[in-house]
Each structure stands twice: as structure tokens, then as C-alpha cells.
C-alpha positions in Angstrom: 19.4 27.7 -6.4 17.0 25.1 -7.8 15.3 22.4 -5.3 17.3 19.0 -4.8 18.0 16.4 -2.3 21.3 14.8 -1.5 21.9 11.4 -0.1 25.1 10.7 1.9 26.9 8.3 4.4 28.9 9.7 7.3 31.3 8.2 10.1 32.4 5.4 7.7 28.9 4.2 6.8 27.7 4.3 10.3 25.4 7.3 9.7 22.8 7.6 6.6 21.7 10.9 6.0 19.5 13.2 3.7 19.1 16.6 3.2 16.8 18.9 0.8 15.9 22.4 -0.3 12.2 22.7 -0.8 11.8 26.5 -1.1 10.3 26.5 -4.7 8.4 23.4 -4.3 6.5 24.7 -1.1 6.3 27.8 -2.9 4.4 26.1 -5.6 2.0 24.5 -3.1 1.5 27.6 -1.4 0.4 29.5 -4.5 -1.7 26.7 -5.6 -3.5 26.6 -2.3 -3.2 30.0 -1.0 -2.1 28.8 2.2 -1.7 31.3 5.0 1.7 31.3 6.8 1.0 28.7 9.7 -0.6 26.3 7.3 2.2 26.9 4.8 4.5 26.0 7.5 2.8 22.6 8.6 2.2 21.6 4.7 5.6 22.7 4.1 7.4 20.6 6.7 5.2 17.6 5.8 6.1 17.8 2.0 9.8 18.1 2.9 9.7 14.9 5.3 7.6 13.2 2.5 9.9 13.9 -0.2 13.0 12.5 1.6 11.2 9.6 2.8 10.1 9.0 -1.0 14.1 9.3 -1.7 14.5 6.2 0.5 12.4 4.0 -1.8 13.2 2.4 -5.5 11.6 2.3 -8.9 8.3 3.2 -8.9 7.4 2.7 -5.3 5.1 5.5 -3.8 4.6 7.0 -0.1 1.7 8.8 1.2 2.0 10.7 4.5 -1.0 11.4 6.6 -0.9 13.9 9.4 -4.5 13.7 11.3 -4.3 16.0 14.2 -7.0 17.5 16.6 -5.8 20.9 15.6 -7.9 23.5 13.3 -5.7 22.9 10.5 -7.3 19.3 9.6 -5.8 16.7 7.9 -2.3 17.2 5.9 -1.8 14.7 3.1 1.5 14.5 0.9 2.4 12.0 -1.9 6.1 11.3 -2.9 7.7 9.0 -5.0 11.6 7.7 -5.6 11.9 10.3 -8.1 11.8 13.5 -6.1 8.4 14.3 -7.0 6.1 15.5 -4.2 2.5 17.0 -3.9 0.4 18.0 -0.7 -2.6 19.7 0.7 -4.0 20.7 3.8 -7.7 20.6 4.8 -8.0 24.2 6.0 -5.2 26.0 4.1 -6.4 29.6 5.6 -4.9 28.8 9.1 -2.7 31.2 10.9 -1.9 32.2 14.4 0.3 34.8 16.2 4.0 33.6 16.6 4.6 31.4 19.5 6.5 32.0 22.7 9.7 31.1 20.7 9.1 33.5 17.9 8.1 30.7 15.4 5.0 29.9 13.5 2.6 27.9 15.7 2.7 24.7 13.8 1.7 22.6 16.8 -1.4 24.6 17.8 -2.5 24.3 14.0 -1.7 20.5 13.9 -2.8 19.7 17.6 -0.9 17.5 20.0 -3.1 14.6 19.5 -4.0 12.4 16.9 -2.1 10.1 14.1 0.8 10.1 11.7 0.3 7.6 9.2 2.9 6.5 6.3 1.5 4.3 3.8 4.2 2.7 1.4 3.1 1.4 -1.9 5.7 -0.9 -2.9 4.4 -2.4 -5.9 2.8 -5.3 -4.0 -0.7 -6.5 -3.3 -0.6 -5.0 0.0 0.4 -1.9 1.2 2.9 -1.2 4.1 1.1 1.0 6.7 2.8 2.3 9.7 0.9 4.7 12.3 2.2 6.4 15.6 0.3 9.0 17.9 1.5 12.6 17.1 3.6 13.7 20.2 4.1 17.4 19.6 2.5 18.6 16.5 5.8 20.2 15.5 6.0 17.4 13.0 9.9 17.0 13.1 9.7 15.6 16.3 6.6 13.4 15.2 8.5 12.2 12.2 11.5 11.2 14.5 9.0 9.6 16.5 7.7 7.5 13.7 11.0 6.2 12.5 12.0 5.3 16.2 8.7 3.3 16.8 7.4 2.1 13.3 10.8 1.3 11.7 12.9 1.0 14.9 15.6 3.2 13.5 17.3 5.8 15.5 16.6 9.0 13.5 16.8 12.9 13.9 14.3 14.9 11.6 14.9 18.4 11.0 12.3 20.3 9.2 11.8 24.3 8.6 9.8 26.8 6.6 10.1 30.5 6.7 7.3 32.7 5.2 7.5 36.2 3.7 5.4 38.8 4.9 3.5 38.5 1.7 2.9 34.7 2.4 5.1 33.5 -0.4 8.0 31.1 0.9 11.3 32.6 1.7 13.1 29.3 2.7 12.2 25.7 3.3 14.3 22.5 3.7 15.2 19.7 5.9 17.3 16.7 6.8 17.2 13.1 8.2 19.9 11.7 10.0 19.7 7.8 10.8 22.0 5.8 13.0 23.1 2.3 11.7 23.9 -0.7 14.0 27.1 -0.7 15.4 27.8 3.0 15.6 29.8 4.3 18.5 28.7 5.9 21.4 31.1 8.7 20.9 29.9 9.4 17.4 26.3 9.5 18.6 27.3 12.1 21.4 29.1 14.2 18.8 25.9 14.3 16.5 23.7 14.9 19.3 25.4 17.9 20.7 25.3 19.4 17.3 21.8 19.0 16.6 21.0 20.6 20.0 23.1 23.5 19.5 22.6 24.3 15.7 20.3 27.0 14.3 16.8 26.2 13.2 16.7 24.7 9.9 15.0 27.4 8.1 17.3 29.9 9.1 20.2 27.7 8.0 18.3 27.5 4.5 17.4 31.4 4.7 21.1 32.0 4.8 21.7 30.3 1.7 23.1 26.9 2.8 22.8 24.1 0.3 21.9 20.4 1.4 25.4 19.5 1.3 26.4 22.3 3.5 23.4 21.4 6.0 24.7 17.9 6.4 28.4 19.3 7.0 27.3 21.7 9.5 25.5 18.7 11.3 28.1 15.9 10.8 31.4 17.7 10.0 32.4 18.2 6.5 35.3 15.6 7.0 32.9 12.9 8.0 30.4 13.2 5.2 30.8 11.2 1.8 27.9 12.3 -0.5 26.3 9.5 -2.6 24.0 11.2 -5.1 21.5 14.2 -5.8 18.2 14.4 -7.4 16.1 17.4 -8.4 12.9 18.0 -6.3 9.7 19.4 -7.7 5.9 19.8 -7.1 4.3 17.2 -9.2 0.9 16.0 -9.6 -0.2 13.0 -11.7 -3.7 14.0 -11.9 -5.4 14.1 -15.4 -8.9 14.3 -17.1 -8.7 10.8 -17.9 -8.0 9.7 -14.2 -11.0 11.7 -13.1 -13.0 10.5 -15.9 -12.4 6.9 -14.8 -13.6 7.8 -11.1 -16.9 9.1 -12.6 -17.3 5.9 -14.5 -16.9 3.9 -11.4 -19.9 5.9 -9.8 -22.2 3.8 -12.1 -24.8 4.6 -14.5 -27.7 5.9 -12.3 -25.4 8.6 -10.7 -24.1 9.8 -14.2 -27.6 10.1 -15.0 -28.3 12.2 -12.2 -25.4 14.7 -13.1 -26.9 14.9 -16.5 -30.5 15.7 -15.3 -29.3 18.0 -12.4 -26.6 20.2 -14.5 -26.2 18.7 -17.7 -22.3 18.5 -16.8 -19.6 17.7 -14.3 -16.7 19.2 -12.6 -14.2 17.5 -10.6 -11.2 19.4 -8.8 -7.8 18.0 -7.8 -7.3 18.3 -4.2 -3.4 18.3 -4.5 -3.0 20.7 -7.4 -6.3 22.4 -7.7 -6.9 21.8 -11.2 -10.2 21.7 -12.3 -11.6 19.4 -15.2 -15.0 19.9 -16.9 -17.1 17.1 -18.4 -20.1 18.0 -20.8 -23.3 16.3 -21.3 -22.0 14.5 -24.4 -18.8 13.1 -22.3 -20.9 12.0 -19.5 -23.4 10.2 -22.2 -20.3 8.5 -23.5 -19.7 7.2 -20.1 -23.0 5.8 -19.6 -22.4 4.1 -23.2 -19.2 2.5 -22.0 -21.2 1.1 -19.0 -23.9 -0.3 -21.0 
């Protein structure tokens, strides 16, 4: 099964829902960053939430997720767009702890229980939309749920899960977002809440082979869900040698001249995909010529 995301409505349009499989996508991030299990779970959950939030956008709109807690893992940064493309990294990828009291990867300990979750939306306008909320648990699913309730004022449930193999590769990853629309009946809310409180963890459902469609049917009831569309999901980084070259150019003549005098070359590495770009002395000198 390849990674993909589905959008759906339920209960006659009173519920908006998203579900996604991100096993290969998070696996690609794990390989690129050599993340250890707890860091993989934290990064994977954030990427899963980010790609679903990106699916809420249109056209060329983009979103950046920043999780900045007081835990040892440091910051988690995720970029995604409306096309199912997502990339991400964590400051301390080699972070891992023993399983918590529930037998799960201790993401909360890694992320921390204090700090901020910030969402930045680039909607193609002059100003970006930015919403920030305090981290409430560090488990991330609860933190994204809190973000939607406070910053976007939409009653939402976010479920995120990542299972890691003994060799650190990703066994299963995915998630869902359930949002309640105005006018929804209390009885319907009770049905959804009861199912959410009794269902298996998302990671285990994904490991059992449930598709995104089946995940939403599990939560909302097959008879209640109407699927709208689906789209592929993948790890995708838009970095390039030209982009980094523009950044070097922006440093100015003096700093570029120092690079030439100190090393005779320059090297830049992308935080998101770990791709490395080399610039020769001749290329650096051409940057200076461009500035003059």
C-alpha cells in the first residue's frame, strides 16, 4: 500500500474528516535523518498532522508546523502543501527513551510539556497567518487538537500514531482529523466521542493494515461516511543548489570573500532532506561578480 490521504464528510455533512497513511513518508524522513525511535515517533506524528493540515489548503498555499517544547528533542519543523507533499526535521534526531507506563514511545518526555505549537500559513498574501498555542501534553495529538479548538475555534479530534521496528525503520504511521461543523446534534457528538475513547491506538490500526478509508469508517461508522477524494502523499523537498546559491548571494560580497580566503569553497546542507551542495571558488567568485 502506498501513502495517501482521503477527505470525507459524515453525518450528512455535519462532520469533516481526513485520514492518511504516512508509513513510507515518515520512513523516508527516518532514513534521511537517522532518527532513533522516540524522535521518529515525534517527527512522524508532526509530519502526519502537517500533511493533513496541508490538505485543508488550496492551490499553491503552504503551511509550516513548529513544535518548540522544553524537552531534549528540541524543535520539530514540518512544511507541507495542498498537494500532499511534506518534509520535516527534528533538532536532535538521535533522541530515545524507554517506553512509558503505557508501553508506548515516550514522545511527551522527548517533546516536553511546556512550550509552543505554532502554525504558519502561507496563503499567497502579503502577510502570513500565524496561530500559536501552548503545548498541553507533548503527545502531539492532544496538542494539535488544542490548536484547532483555540486558534481556529473548530471542535476537532486529532489522532496520530507511529510504530517503529527494532531496526529503527518505520513499521506503520498514519492519523486522522475529525472536525465538527456548526449545527451538529449532541447525539452525534456522543457517538463519535464514545468511539474515539474506546478505539485502538491509530498506530496499531495502521499496523493491522487498515486503509485511511477504513480508519474513518472505524471511527464514524461505514454507513455515515461519504468520501470526497484522495491524493498521494510523499516526502518532498524543494531545495536546490540554485536556492542555496541565492542565500549565499544574499550574504554579501565581504562574507563570500571570506569563504574564498578561508576555505576556497563553500558547502550548504538542507535541514529537511540532508542534501549537501558544494560551491567551488569559481562559483563563489561569480557570486561576487553578480553583486558588483
